C-alpha positions in Angstrom: 27.4 -14.4 19.1 29.4 -17.6 19.0 32.7 -15.6 18.9 31.6 -13.6 21.9 30.7 -16.8 23.8 34.1 -18.3 23.1 35.7 -15.2 24.6 33.6 -15.6 27.8 31.2 -12.8 27.1 28.0 -12.8 29.2 25.2 -14.0 26.9 22.9 -11.2 28.1 25.4 -8.7 26.8 25.7 -10.5 23.5 21.9 -10.6 23.1 21.6 -6.8 23.2 23.2 -6.2 19.8 21.3 -9.1 18.3 18.0 -7.8 19.6 18.8 -4.4 18.2 19.6 -5.8 14.7 16.5 -7.9 14.6 14.2 -5.0 15.7 15.9 -2.6 13.3 15.4 -5.0 10.4 11.8 -5.4 11.2 11.3 -1.6 11.1 13.8 -0.7 8.3 13.0 -3.3 5.6 9.4 -2.2 5.1 10.4 1.5 5.3 13.2 1.2 2.7 11.0 -1.0 0.5 8.0 1.4 0.5 10.2 4.4 0.0 12.0 2.8 -2.9 8.8 1.7 -4.6 7.2 5.1 -4.4 10.3 6.9 -5.7 10.6 4.4 -8.5 6.9 5.0 -9.4 7.3 8.8 -9.5 10.5 8.5 -11.6 8.6 6.3 -14.1 5.7 8.8 -14.2 7.9 11.8 -14.7 10.1 10.1 -17.4 7.6 8.1 -19.4 4.2 9.5 -18.7 4.3 12.6 -21.0 5.9 10.6 -23.9 3.4 7.8 -23.6 0.5 10.2 -23.4 1.5 12.1 -26.5 2.0 8.9 -28.5 -1.5 7.7 -27.6 -3.1 11.0 -28.7 -1.3 11.0 -32.0 -2.1 7.3 -32.6 -5.8 8.0 -32.0 -5.8 10.7 -34.6 -3.9 8.5 -37.1 -6.4 5.8 -36.5 -9.3 8.1 -37.3 -7.7 9.5 -40.5 -6.6 6.0 -41.6 -10.2 4.8 -41.3 -11.4 7.8 -43.2 -8.8 7.3 -45.9 -10.4 3.9 -46.8 -13.5 5.7 -47.8 -11.9 8.6 -49.8 -10.3 10.6 -47.0 -7.6 13.2 -47.5 -4.2 11.5 -48.1 -2.3 14.7 -47.3 -3.8 15.0 -43.9 -3.0 11.3 -43.2 0.6 11.7 -44.3 1.0 14.8 -42.0 -0.5 12.9 -39.1 1.8 9.9 -39.7 4.8 12.3 -39.4 3.5 13.6 -36.1 3.0 10.0 -34.9 6.6 9.2 -35.9 7.8 12.2 -33.9 5.9 11.0 -30.8 7.3 7.5 -31.3 10.9 8.9 -31.5 10.3 10.9 -28.3 9.0 7.8 -26.5 12.1 5.9 -27.6 14.3 8.7 -26.3 12.5 8.8 -23.0 12.8 5.0 -22.6 16.5 5.0 -23.6 18.5 3.5 -20.7 15.4 3.0 -18.6 16.5 -0.5 -17.5 19.4 1.2 -15.6 17.1 3.7 -13.9 14.4 3.4 -11.3 11.4 2.1 -13.2 8.8 -0.4 -12.0 8.5 -3.8 -13.5 4.9 -3.2 -14.6 5.9 0.0 -16.4 8.8 -1.8 -18.1 6.4 -4.4 -19.4 3.9 -1.8 -20.6 6.5 0.3 -22.4 8.0 -2.9 -24.0 4.5 -3.8 -25.3 3.8 -0.4 -26.7 7.2 -0.2 -28.5 6.7 -3.7 -29.9 3.2 -2.7 -31.2 4.6 0.6 -32.6 7.1 -1.5 -34.6 4.1 -3.1 -36.4 2.8 0.3 -37.6 4.7 0.1 -40.9 2.8 -3.1 -41.9 -0.6 -1.6 -40.8 0.1 1.6 -42.9 1.0 -0.5 -45.9 -2.3 -2.3 -45.7 -4.2 1.0 -45.4 -2.4 2.4 -48.4 -3.1 -0.7 -50.5 -6.7 -0.9 -49.3 -6.0 -4.6 -48.5 -7.3 -4.5 -44.9 -10.9 -4.1 -43.9 -12.1 -1.2 -41.8 -12.5 -3.3 -38.7 -9.1 -4.8 -39.1 -7.5 -1.3 -39.3 -9.3 -0.1 -36.3 -8.3 -3.2 -34.3 -4.7 -2.9 -35.3 -4.4 0.7 -34.1 -6.4 0.0 -30.9 -3.9 -2.8 -29.9 -1.1 -0.3 -30.0 -3.1 2.4 -28.1 -4.2 0.0 -25.5 -0.6 -0.9 -24.6 -0.1 2.7 -23.6 -3.2 3.2 -21.6 -2.3 1.0 -18.6 -0.3 3.7 -16.9 1.1 1.2 -14.3 2.7 4.0 -12.3 -0.8 5.2 -11.3 -3.3 3.4 -9.2 -5.8 1.4 -11.3 -8.7 3.6 -10.2 -6.9 6.9 -10.6 -8.8 9.6 -12.4 -6.2 10.1 -15.2 -6.4 6.4 -16.0 -10.3 6.4 -16.0 -10.4 9.5 -18.2 -7.8 8.2 -20.6 -9.7 5.0 -21.2 -13.1 6.8 -21.4 -11.6 9.1 -24.1 -10.1 6.1 -25.9 -13.6 4.4 -26.1 -15.0 7.6 -27.6 -12.1 8.0 -30.0 -12.7 4.4 -31.2 -16.4 5.2 -31.7 -15.5 8.3 -33.6 -13.1 6.5 -35.9 -15.7 3.8 -36.6 -18.8 6.0 -37.1 -17.3 8.8 -39.2 -16.5 6.1 -41.8 -19.7 4.1 -41.4 -22.0 7.1 -41.6 -20.3 8.2 -44.8 -20.7 4.8 -46.6 -23.9 3.6 -48.4 -24.1 0.6 -46.1 -24.2 2.8 -43.1 -24.0 1.5 -39.5 -24.3 -2.3 -39.6 -25.6 -4.6 -36.9 -22.0 -5.6 -36.1 -21.2 -1.9 -35.7 -24.1 -1.4 -33.4 -23.0 -4.3 -31.2 -19.5 -2.9 -31.0 -20.9 0.6 -30.4 -22.8 -0.6 -27.4 -19.7 -2.2 -25.9 -17.7 1.1 -26.4 -20.5 3.2 -24.9 -20.7 0.9 -21.9 -17.0 0.9 -21.4 -16.9 4.7 -21.6 -19.7 5.2 -19.0 -18.1 2.7 -16.7 -14.9 4.7 -16.7 -16.7 8.0 -16.3 -18.3 6.6 -13.1 -14.7 6.5 -11.8 -13.8 9.9 -13.0 -16.7 12.2 -11.9 -18.9 14.3 -14.2 -16.4 14.9 -17.0 -17.5 13.8 -20.5 -21.2 13.6 -19.8 -23.3 15.3 -22.5 -27.0 14.9 -23.3 -26.5 15.8 -27.0 -24.0 13.0 -27.5 -26.3 10.6 -25.6 -29.2 11.4 -27.9 -27.2 10.7 -31.1 -25.8 7.5 -29.6 -29.3 6.3 -28.8 -30.4 7.1 -32.3 -27.6 5.0 -33.7 -28.1 2.1 -31.3 -31.8 1.8 -32.0 -31.3 2.2 -35.8 -33.7 5.1 -36.1 -34.0 6.7 -39.5 -32.7 8.9 -40.9 -29.4 8.2 -39.2 -27.3 11.2 -38.2 -24.9 12.6 -40.8 -21.1 12.5 -40.3 -21.3 16.3 -39.5 -24.0 15.8 -36.9 -22.0 13.0 -35.2 -18.9 15.2 -35.2 -20.8 18.1 -33.8 -22.0 15.9 -30.9 -18.7 14.0 -30.3 -16.0 16.6 -30.7 -16.9 18.8 -27.7 -17.1 15.8 -25.5 -13.7 14.5 -26.7 -12.2 18.0 -26.1 -13.7 18.1 -22.6 -12.4 14.6 -21.8 -8.9 15.5 -23.0 -8.9 18.7 -20.9 -10.1 16.8 -17.8 -7.5 14.1 -18.4 -4.7 16.7 -18.6 -5.9 18.5 -15.4 -6.1 15.1 -13.6 -2.6 14.2 -14.5 -1.3 17.6 -13.5 -3.1 17.4 -10.1 -1.6 14.0 -9.4 1.9 15.1 -10.5 1.8 18.3 -8.4 0.4 16.5 -5.3 2.6 13.4 -5.2 5.9 15.0 -4.2 4.6 15.5 -0.7 3.8 11.9 -0.4 7.1 10.9 -1.8 8.9 13.1 0.7 6.9 11.6 3.6 7.8 8.0 2.6 11.4 8.9 1.9 11.5 10.5 5.3 10.5 7.1 6.7 13.4 5.6 4.8 15.8 8.2 6.3 14.6 7.2 9.8 15.5 3.6 8.9 18.9 4.8 7.7 19.5 6.5 11.0 18.7 3.2 12.6 21.3 1.5 10.5 23.9 4.0 11.8 22.8 3.2 15.3 23.2 -0.6 14.6 26.7 -0.2 13.3 27.7 2.0 16.3 26.3 -0.4 18.9 27.9 -3.5 17.2 31.2 -1.7 17.2 30.8 -0.9 20.9 29.8 -4.4 21.7 32.7 -5.9 19.7 35.1 -3.5 21.5 33.7 -4.6 24.8 34.0 -8.3 23.8 37.6 -7.8 22.8 38.6 -6.0 26.0 36.7 -8.4 28.3 39.3 -11.3 28.5 42.1 -9.0 29.5 39.9 -7.4 32.2 39.0 -10.9 33.4 42.6 -11.9 33.7 43.5 -8.9 36.0 40.3 -8.6 37.9 39.6 -12.2 38.8 36.4 -12.7 40.6 35.5 -9.0 40.3 34.9 -9.4 36.6 31.3 -10.2 37.1 30.6 -6.7 38.4 32.3 -5.3 35.4 30.1 -7.4 33.1 27.0 -6.0 34.8 28.4 -2.5 34.3 29.0 -3.2 30.6 25.5 -4.6 30.2 24.0 -1.6 31.9 26.1 0.7 29.7 25.0 -1.1 26.5 21.3 -0.9 27.6 21.7 2.8 28.2 23.1 3.3 24.7 20.3 1.2 23.2 17.7 3.2 25.0 19.1 6.5 24.0 19.3 5.5 20.3 15.8 4.2 20.3 14.4 7.3 22.0 16.0 9.5 19.4 14.4 7.4 16.7 11.1 7.5 18.6 11.2 11.3 18.6 11.9 11.4 14.8 9.0 9.1 14.2 6.7 11.2 16.3 7.7 14.3 14.3 7.1 12.3 11.1 3.6 11.3 12.2 2.7 14.9 13.1 3.9 16.0 9.6 1.9 13.3 7.9 -1.2 14.2 9.9 -0.9 17.9 8.8 -0.4 16.8 5.2 -3.4 14.5 5.2 -5.6 17.3 6.6 -4.6 19.6 3.7 -4.8 17.0 1.0 -8.0 16.4 -1.1 -6.6 14.2 -3.9 -7.6 10.6 -3.3 -4.5 9.0 -4.9 -2.1 11.2 -2.9 -4.1 10.5 0.3 -3.7 6.8 -0.3 0.1 7.3 -0.5 0.0 9.4 2.7 -2.0 6.8 4.5 0.5 4.1 3.5 3.3 6.3 4.8 1.4 6.9 8.0 0.8 3.2 8.5 4.5 2.5 7.8 5.6 5.1 10.4 3.1 3.6 12.9 4.6 0.2 12.5 8.1 1.6 12.9 7.0 3.3 16.1 5.7 0.0 17.4 9.1 -1.6 16.8 11.0 1.2 18.4 8.7 1.2 21.5 9.0 -2.5 21.7 12.8 -2.2 21.8 12.7 0.4 24.5 10.4 -1.7 26.7 12.4 -4.9 26.2 15.6 -2.9 27.0 14.0 -2.0 30.4 12.9 1.6 29.6 9.6 3.3 29.3 8.3 4.6 26.0 7.2 8.3 25.7 3.6 7.4 24.9 1.7 6.9 28.2 -2.0 7.2 29.2 -3.0 8.4 32.6 -6.8 8.0 32.1 -8.5 4.6 31.3 -9.0 3.7 27.6 -11.8 1.7 26.2 -10.6 -1.8 25.4 -12.1 -1.6 21.9 -9.8 1.4 21.2 -6.8 -0.6 22.5 -7.7 -3.4 20.0 -8.1 -0.8 17.2 -4.7 0.6 18.0 -3.0 -2.8 18.1 -4.6 -3.8 14.8 -3.5 -0.6 13.1 0.2 -1.4 14.0 0.4 -4.6 12.0 1.3 -4.9 8.3 -1.8 -6.7 7.1 -4.3 -4.8 9.2 -7.1 -4.8 6.6 -7.6 -8.5 7.4 -8.4 -7.9 11.0 -12.1 -8.1 12.1 -13.7 -7.8 15.5 -16.8 -9.6 16.8 -18.6 -9.1 20.1 -16.1 -7.0 21.9 -17.8 -6.4 25.2 -17.4 -2.9 26.6 -14.7 -2.5 29.2 -12.0 0.1 30.2 -8.3 -0.5 30.5 -6.2 1.3 33.1 -4.0 3.9 31.5 -0.6 2.7 32.7 -1.3 -0.7 31.1 -2.4 0.6 27.7 1.1 0.6 26.0 2.0 -2.9 27.1 -1.4 -4.4 26.2 -1.4 -2.7 22.8 2.0 -4.1 22.0 1.1 -7.5 23.3 -2.0 -7.7 21.2 -0.2 -6.3 18.2 2.4 -9.1 18.4 -0.3 -11.8 18.5 -2.3 -10.2 15.7 0.8 -9.8 13.6 1.7 -13.4 14.2 -1.8 -14.5 13.2 -1.8 -12.5 9.9 1.7 -13.7 9.0 0.9 -17.4 9.5 -2.5 -17.6 7.9 -3.6 -17.4 4.2 -3.9 -13.9 2.8 -7.5 -14.3 1.8 -8.7 -15.2 5.4 -9.6 -13.0 8.3 -8.1 -12.7 11.7 -10.8 -12.3 14.3 -10.5 -10.5 17.6 -13.2 -10.7 20.3 -13.4 -9.9 23.9 -15.6 -10.7 26.9 -15.7 -10.4 30.7 -14.7 -13.4 32.8 -16.5 -14.8 35.9 -13.7 -13.5 38.1 -14.1 -10.0 36.9 -11.2 -10.3 34.5 -11.4 -9.9 30.7 -10.3 -12.2 27.9 -9.3 -11.0 24.5 -9.3 -13.9 21.9 -7.4 -13.8 18.6 -8.3 -16.5 16.1 -6.7 -17.2 12.7 -7.4 -19.7 10.0 -3.8 -20.8 9.4 -2.4 -24.3 9.4 -2.1 -24.4 13.2 0.8 -25.4 15.5 2.1 -28.8 16.5 2.1 -29.9 20.2 5.9 -29.3 20.3 5.6 -25.8 18.9 2.7 -24.9 21.3 4.9 -26.1 24.2 7.8 -24.1 23.0 5.7 -21.0 22.6 4.5 -21.3 26.2 8.1 -22.0 27.5 9.5 -18.9 25.6 6.7 -16.7 27.0 7.5 -17.8 30.5 11.3 -17.2 30.4 13.1 -14.0 31.1 16.0 -14.8 28.7 15.5 -14.3 25.0 15.4 -17.5 22.8 18.2 -18.5 20.6 16.0 -19.0 17.6 14.7 -15.7 16.1 11.4 -17.4 15.0 10.3 -17.2 18.7 11.2 -13.6 19.4 7.5 -12.5 18.9 6.4 -14.9 21.6 9.3 -13.8 23.8 8.1 -10.1 23.5 4.5 -11.3 24.3 5.8 -12.9 27.5 7.7 -9.8 28.6 4.7 -7.5 28.1 2.5 -10.0 29.9 4.8 -10.3 32.8 5.0 -6.6 33.3 1.2 -6.4 33.8 0.5 -9.8 35.4 -1.4 -11.0 32.2 -1.9 -14.6 31.3 -1.5 -15.7 27.7 -2.5 -19.1 26.3 -2.0 -20.4 22.8 -3.8 -23.5 21.5 -5.2 -25.1 18.4 -8.6 -23.9 17.3 -11.6 -26.3 17.1 -11.9 -25.6 13.4 -8.1 -25.4 12.8 -5.7 -22.5 13.0 -4.5 -21.0 16.3 -6.4 -19.4 19.1 -4.5 -17.0 21.4 -6.3 -16.0 24.7 -5.1 -12.9 26.6 -6.5 -12.9 30.1 -6.4 -9.4 31.7 -6.6 -9.3 35.5 -9.4 -7.4 37.2 -7.0 -4.8 38.6 -6.3 -3.6 35.0 -10.0 -3.0 34.2 -12.2 0.0 34.8 -15.8 0.9 33.9 -16.4 1.4 30.2 -17.6 5.0 30.7 -14.2 6.1 32.2 -12.3 5.9 28.9 -10.3 8.6 27.3 -8.7 8.7 23.8 -7.1 5.4 22.7 -3.8 4.5 21.2 -2.9 6.4 18.0 -3.9 4.8 14.7 -3.5 6.1 11.1 -5.8 9.2 10.8 -9.3 8.6 9.5 -10.2 11.4 7.1 -13.5 11.5 5.3 -12.0 9.6 2.4 -10.5 6.9 4.6 -13.7 6.5 6.5 -15.7 6.1 3.3 -13.3 3.4 2.1 -13.5 1.7 5.5 -17.3 1.6 5.2 -17.1 0.2 1.7 -14.7 -2.6 2.8 -16.5 -3.2 6.1 -17.4 -6.8 6.6 -21.1 -7.8 7.0 -21.0 -9.5 10.3 -23.0 -9.1 13.5 -21.0 -7.6 16.3 -21.6 -5.7 19.6 -18.8 -3.3 18.8 -17.1 -3.0 15.4 -13.6 -1.5 15.2 -13.6 1.0 12.3 -10.2 0.0 10.9 -8.7 2.5 8.4 -8.7 1.0 4.9 -6.3 3.0 2.7 -6.0 0.7 -0.4 -7.3 -2.5 -1.8 -3.7 -3.6 -2.3 -2.4 -5.6 0.6 0.3 -4.0 2.6 3.6 -5.9 2.4 
C-alpha cells in the first residue's frame, strides 16, 4: 500500500487488493484449518486404529490368563498369549514408526506415546506374575493401566459408539479377570471385590447408555446381582463364564461393526471438508492474480501520468472500475462453487444416519456457510449484487437465525423476546450480513462461556430495533467514537481492526438503517440496529428465510438438548452440531 501511494496510486485502487486479501483470509483460514484437522484425524484412525485395537484385545486376554495363573492356571496358555501380545505390540510399533512426520493429531500422539510407554513395563509385570510376588489386585491394575492408555481413541468423538462400546467391554473384561480367580479361591469374593465390582458394573452400564442396546443381558445381570448381594451359594466359575462370555462376544462384535460403520461413512465427510479447502485454494489463486494485476497497474501508472497530464484522473477511474470488475467476477465464481458445495452437503446429510459423520457434515456445512458470507460481503462491498435475493418478505426472526448461523461461535447466540415482524425481501441480504457482522464481533470480543443475546421490538415510529448484547469487557469512549466514525464513512479504514464496523456501515447505508454502539448498563457492548418502517411488512407475509445449516432430526434433537431455559416470545432454533466450540 505504501509503495503504491509513493507512486501516486489512487488509495481507492490500492484498497481493492487489500480488501480482497483480508476477506480471503477470513474465509480461507478456517477452511484450511478444518480440512487439515479432519484429514489428520482420518489418517490417524486408518494408520493406528487397527493396531491399537488389536493390542488392547490381546492385553485383556493376557490379563485374564495372568490372573488365573496366580491360582493354578495353565502356564502354557499364558505363554502362548504372551506371544500373541508381543506380536500385537510389534505391529503397533510398526504402525507408529515415523508417525511424527505424518499427519497425526496431538492427542493421538500423546495416547500412543502413553500406551507404548506402558507396554514397555510389561516385562516387569510378567516377572512379578511368574514369581508370584504381586497380589491379584496389583496384577489387574498393572494390566488395566496399559489397556486404558489405548482406549481413548482420540481420533474419534468422545461420545462415539466405538469408544463407548470399547470401554464397556473393558469394564466387563476386568470383571471377568477378577471374578474367575476370586470364585475359584477359598476366600471367594471379598467385600473389596464387591466394591470394585459395583464400580465396574456402573461404568459398563453408563457406557452402554451411549452405545444403544448392545451388551444388555438379563442372565448376566442376575449373576451380578447375586455377587453384589453376597447371596449363597455364589456362582461357580463356570456359571460366571456362561453368563459373561456371550455378552463379551456380543460387545466385541458390536464394537467391530461400529468401527467399520464410522470408517466407511467418514470419507464422504472428509471429501466435503477438503472440498471447502479447495475452494479456499481457488481463492488464493484469485488473490495472487489480482495482486499481480494491481502491481502491474501501479507500475504503469507513473508513465501514463507523465504523458496524459490532467487526463490521468479518468484513467485512474477506469483502472479502479476494471479492478472492481475482476474482483466481482472472481468472487461470483467462488460463490457458485460454494453454492454447489452446499447442495452437495445437503444431499449427503439427507442420506446419512451415522451421528458422528453427520457431525462432520454439519461442521463442513457451517464452514461453507461462513465462506459464503465472506464472498457475498466482498461482492456487496465491491459494488455488486450477490446471487441470493428474496422477492417476498421474510420473518425477522428467520433473518436473525440466518445471521447467527453464519458466525463461527453460533452456539453461544440466544434470542429473547423477538417480536413478530416481516422484512422486505430486497433488504434481507444486507440486513443478514449486517447482523452477522455485529453478532460475530460480539462473540469474538466476549468470554467463550458467556452468551450473546439478540432481541427485537417495534418502535413508536413503526420502525424496528434489533439489539445485540454481549458480556465482554466493553469499549472505551475513544473506540466507540471511532466505531461510529468508521460506520459513517465511505472510504475503508486504514486499520484492519475496524473493517467489520466499516462493512456494517456500508450495509446500513444501502438500506437507510441506523446503527448505534454503546456500553451496556451491566458491562459489555450493546449494538442497536434500527430498521426504518419502509423495510417492514406484516409478520404473516413472510416466506422462507436465509439459508442456515440443515436441521435434520439428529441436529434438531441436539438443538433441543442444548436449548437454554429462558423465557422468550420467539426462540430461534439454532443448529447445534457439536459440544465442541467451532474455531
